[in-house]
N, C-alpha and C positions, 0 to 999 in steps of 0.2 A: 548612342553608345553608352553614355553614362547611366541611362535608365536600365539598359540591358545588364550592365555590370552590377548595378545595385540589386536588380532582381535576382541575378544569379547568386550574389553573396547572401541575400536573404534566404533563398532556397537551400543553399548549402549549410548555412548556420542552423536553419530549422531542422534539416535532416540530421545534422550532427547532434543537436540537442535531443532529438527523438532517439537516436542511437544510444545516447548516454543515459536515457531515462529508464527507470524500471517499468515493468508492465503493471497496468491496473486492469484486472479482469473480474468478471463475475465468478463466484465460487463454483468449482467443479471438482468432485471428489477424485476423479481419475487424474486430473492435472495436479491437484494437491498431493496425492500419493506419489506421483512421478517426481515432482520437484523435491519433496521432502526426502524421498527415497534416494535421491542423488545428492543429498546434503545441501540443497539450495536454501537460501533464506526466503521465507514466506511470512507475510503479515496478513492476518485476517482482520477485516474492518467490518464490524457488526454495527449497523446504523439503521435509523428509521427516517423516512422522509419528513416526518412531522417534528423531529427532535432538534431543538435549537442548539444544543451542544454538538450534535453531529454536524450541523450546518457550519458551526464555528471550526470544527476540526478539519472539515473537508479541504479548504484551500491550503491549510498548513500541511496536511498529509500529501496533497498533490504537489506542493512545492518541494517537499522532502524527496518525493519519488523522482523529481527531475534532476536532482543533484547527482553528479558522477559517482560519489561514494556509495550510492544506493542503486546503481544501475543493474545489479544482479538480483535485487529484491523483486519479488512478485507480490503485489497487493491484491488480495482476493476479497471482493465485497460480498457480504451476507446481509440479506434484508431481515431485520429484526422481527417484522410482522409476519412475513410469509414463509420463513425457513426455520420454523420452531424445532424440528428434529436436529438441526445443526447446532442450535443454541444448547440443547441438552448434551449433545456430543462433546462440545467444547466447554461445557460448564459455564455458560454465559447467562447472566440473569438481568443484565441491563443493556440497553442500546448505548452507543458511544463507547463501545469496548473494542480495543485493539489487542490482538494476541500475536506475539512474535514467535516464530519457529526458526531454529537453525537445524536444518535437516528434520529429523522426526522428533526433536526435543523442543518443548516449549521453553523459551528462554526469557520471556517477559510478557507482562500484561498491563494494560492501562485502561482505566474506566473513568470517563468524564474529563480527562486532561485536555485542556485547550492551549497549553503553553508550547511554544516552539521548542524550547529546550527539553521539556519532558517527552514530547513526541519523538524528537530526533534521537534522544537517548534510547527509547524503545527500539527504534530502527537500527541503531548502532549495535544493540545486543544481538540482532539477527545476523549481522555481517561480521562480527568479531570472530 
């Protein structure tokens, strides 16, 4: 009985944390347009698999996305190496770039920042 109760508690806490987490998805133009058109916060994460700075940013960004304050944020991932037209569209010249939007307006940009405070500040700009 104790095992069943513990298992149920774990399942419910996991479901709750997922419900509170923002979404992390690959970039899709239609989804981006829909979300920004509705005034939703979106952060573009432009990274490369070979980039050490991107690797350092990833766990920090994923932790931020799990926080209740950012449950409305959608993080859209763009591959620096294979999605060059999107880099031009969003005026990105380096990997490890994050671009925050509140609705259709760009409200912040970060390049190469691996500090928790700096990255959190960028996400806060999208939800204010």
